[in-house]
Structures are given as C-alpha cells and as structure tokens.
C-alpha positions as CSV (number, residue, x, y, z in Angstrom):
1,M,-10.5,60.9,-37.5
2,G,-12.9,63.7,-38.1
3,H,-15.3,62.7,-35.3
4,T,-12.3,62.2,-32.9
5,L,-11.1,65.8,-33.6
6,L,-14.7,67.1,-33.2
7,G,-15.0,65.3,-29.9
8,L,-11.7,66.8,-28.7
9,L,-13.0,70.3,-29.7
10,E,-16.0,69.9,-27.4
11,S,-13.9,70.8,-24.4
12,G,-13.1,74.2,-26.1
13,P,-11.4,75.8,-29.1
14,R,-7.9,74.7,-30.1
15,H,-5.2,75.2,-32.6
16,G,-4.2,72.5,-35.0
17,Y,-1.0,71.7,-33.1
18,D,-3.1,71.4,-29.8
19,L,-5.4,69.0,-31.6
20,K,-2.5,66.9,-32.8
21,R,-1.0,66.8,-29.3
22,A,-4.3,65.8,-27.7
23,F,-4.9,63.2,-30.4
24,D,-1.5,61.6,-30.0
25,E,-1.8,61.6,-26.1
26,K,-5.2,59.9,-26.1
27,F,-5.2,57.8,-29.3
28,G,-1.9,57.9,-31.1
29,H,0.5,56.1,-28.8
30,D,1.5,53.6,-31.6
31,R,0.6,55.8,-34.6
32,P,0.9,59.5,-34.1
33,V,-1.1,61.6,-36.5
34,H,0.7,63.8,-39.0
35,Y,0.1,67.6,-38.9
36,G,-1.0,67.4,-42.6
37,Q,-3.8,65.0,-41.6
38,I,-5.0,67.3,-38.9
39,Y,-5.2,70.4,-41.1
40,A,-6.7,68.5,-44.1
41,T,-9.4,67.1,-41.8
42,M,-10.0,70.5,-40.2
43,S,-10.4,72.0,-43.6
44,R,-13.0,69.4,-44.5
45,L,-14.8,69.9,-41.2
46,L,-14.8,73.7,-41.8
47,K,-16.3,73.3,-45.3
48,S,-19.0,70.9,-43.8
49,G,-19.9,73.5,-41.2
50,L,-19.0,71.2,-38.3
51,V,-16.2,73.6,-37.1
52,A,-15.7,77.3,-37.3
53,I,-12.7,79.5,-37.1
54,D,-12.7,80.9,-33.5
55,G,-9.8,83.2,-34.1
56,V,-6.6,83.8,-36.0
57,E,-3.3,84.7,-34.4
58,S,-0.1,85.9,-36.1
59,G,2.6,83.3,-35.9
60,G,5.4,85.7,-35.0
61,G,7.0,85.6,-38.4
62,G,5.5,82.2,-39.3
63,P,2.1,81.4,-40.7
64,E,-1.0,82.5,-39.1
65,R,-2.5,80.1,-36.5
66,K,-6.2,79.4,-36.7
67,R,-8.1,78.4,-33.6
68,Y,-11.0,76.0,-34.4
69,A,-14.2,75.6,-32.4
70,I,-16.9,73.0,-32.8
71,T,-20.3,74.2,-34.1
72,E,-23.7,73.0,-32.9
73,A,-23.9,70.9,-36.1
74,G,-20.6,69.4,-35.1
75,I,-21.8,68.6,-31.6
76,S,-24.9,67.0,-33.0
77,D,-22.8,65.0,-35.6
78,V,-20.5,63.6,-32.8
79,G,-23.5,62.6,-30.7
80,Q,-25.0,60.8,-33.7
81,W,-21.6,59.1,-34.4
82,L,-21.2,58.0,-30.8
83,G,-24.7,56.6,-30.8
84,R,-24.2,54.4,-33.9
85,P,-22.8,50.9,-33.2
86,E,-19.6,49.9,-35.1
87,K,-20.0,47.1,-37.6
88,P,-18.4,44.0,-36.2
89,Q,-15.5,42.9,-38.4
90,P,-15.7,39.2,-39.0
91,Y,-12.3,39.1,-40.9
92,L,-13.6,36.4,-43.2
93,Q,-10.7,36.9,-45.6
94,S,-7.7,37.6,-43.4
95,T,-4.1,37.7,-44.6
96,L,-3.3,34.8,-42.2
97,Y,-5.9,32.6,-43.9
98,T,-4.7,33.6,-47.3
99,K,-1.1,32.7,-46.4
100,V,-2.1,29.3,-45.0
101,V,-4.0,28.4,-48.2
102,L,-1.3,29.7,-50.5
103,A,1.3,27.8,-48.5
104,L,-0.7,24.6,-49.1
105,V,-1.4,25.4,-52.8
106,T,2.3,26.0,-53.5
107,G,3.6,23.1,-51.5
108,R,5.2,25.1,-48.8
109,S,5.0,24.3,-45.1
110,A,1.7,25.7,-43.7
111,A,2.6,24.2,-40.3
112,G,5.9,26.2,-40.3
113,L,4.0,29.3,-41.2
114,L,1.5,28.8,-38.4
115,D,4.4,28.1,-35.9
116,T,6.2,31.3,-37.0
117,Q,3.0,33.3,-36.7
118,R,2.2,31.9,-33.3
119,A,5.7,32.9,-32.1
120,E,5.2,36.4,-33.4
121,H,1.8,36.7,-31.7
122,L,3.2,35.5,-28.4
123,R,6.1,38.0,-28.7
124,M,3.7,40.9,-29.3
125,M,1.5,39.7,-26.5
126,R,4.4,39.9,-24.1
127,I,5.2,43.4,-25.2
128,L,1.5,44.5,-24.8
129,T,1.4,42.8,-21.4
130,D,4.5,44.8,-20.2
131,R,3.0,48.0,-21.6
132,K,-0.2,47.3,-19.8
133,R,1.6,46.8,-16.5
134,G,3.3,50.2,-16.8
135,G,0.5,52.1,-18.4
136,D,-2.2,54.4,-17.2
137,F,-5.8,53.1,-17.1
138,A,-6.6,54.2,-20.7
139,D,-3.4,52.4,-21.9
140,Q,-4.5,49.3,-20.0
141,L,-7.8,49.3,-21.7
142,I,-6.4,49.6,-25.2
143,C,-3.8,46.9,-24.5
144,D,-6.6,44.6,-23.2
145,H,-8.5,45.2,-26.5
146,A,-5.4,44.2,-28.5
147,L,-4.6,41.2,-26.3
148,F,-8.1,39.8,-26.6
149,H,-7.9,40.0,-30.4
150,M,-4.6,38.3,-30.4
151,E,-5.8,35.6,-28.1
152,A,-8.6,34.9,-30.6
153,D,-6.0,34.8,-33.4
154,L,-4.0,32.3,-31.3
155,R,-7.0,30.1,-30.9
156,W,-7.5,30.2,-34.7
157,L,-3.9,29.4,-35.3
158,E,-4.1,26.3,-33.0
159,L,-7.4,25.1,-34.6
160,T,-6.0,25.6,-38.1
161,A,-2.8,23.7,-37.2
162,A,-5.0,20.8,-36.0
163,R,-7.0,20.8,-39.2
164,L,-4.2,21.3,-41.7
165,D,-4.5,17.8,-43.3
166,R,-8.2,18.3,-44.0
167,L,-7.6,21.8,-45.3
168,A,-4.8,20.5,-47.6
169,K,-7.2,17.9,-49.1
170,E,-9.9,20.5,-49.7
171,V,-7.6,23.1,-51.1
172,G,-5.9,20.5,-53.4
173,A,-9.2,19.4,-54.7
C-alpha cells in the first residue's frame, strides 16, 4: 500500500483523507482502505524519509490535519518499485486443491465439491461481467483480470473433475 500512496502523492501534496478517497476511487472498489491503514502507512513513510509534512492545518475544533508530500527519495522509490516485475504466483498449494484432496481422504464427495465450486465461480463471473459492462475503462480492466483468473480456475476444476478417479487412487495410497 505504501508505494500506491506514494504514487498518488506524486500529483501533489494531500491530506490523509484525500489519500483514502483517491485510493478507494482507483483501487478500493471492493475493499476500501481504513483510515487507520492510511495514517499508519504515512507514519512509516514519514520515518523512512519517503514523505514529508507539507503543512499542518487546524481542524476547527478537531485534530490537526497534516498534508503529506512525496520526497525525492519517495519518487525514486516508486520508480524502482514500478520497474521491478512482480513474482508470478503459481498457486501450487491452493485452498481448492486442499479441499479436493481432503474430501477424497475423508471419503466425502470431491465431485460434489467441484460442482459447487464451479457454480460459485460462474456466479461470480456473471457479477463481474455485469460490472464490466457498466464500469469505466479502469473497472473493465480490473474485471478482465479477475475474469481471466477465474477462467483458469474453471479449467482446473474441469480437469480435476475428469481426473478424480486417478487422484483418489494416488491420495489413498
């Protein structure tokens, strides 16, 4: 979250509540950030020298409001972060895989579990597709990202369902 807030500060100094609003508008549609997270992160960035206090205003009876600005070190840090590729997540030990194996080990219906999961994936994909149709371009891109991951999950669910007998033999051994 720190790099995201630093990136938002590159357009100019902001108060914590402005950062929260900008974060939620651009990145927090499904999971808005809490004010406490913003201020804890800003405190850490301040100690690290990546942001500085640009001004303090009285809150009109409330607490003082600090305005944060990114430093040259912060700009450099964001640039380095943006230039580093993210490690691909292979999900070699997913919860879905664990549930299938445990269903087989405990004598429960792994096929039923896969069917239920497939239905849930399809339900969520319909919701995301509707959201994508009504969303702005940024929302369309994030929905595409989620939909592509869910399509891969569906392919895995289908493949696993087709191989359940073999998996059951290997797990039971």
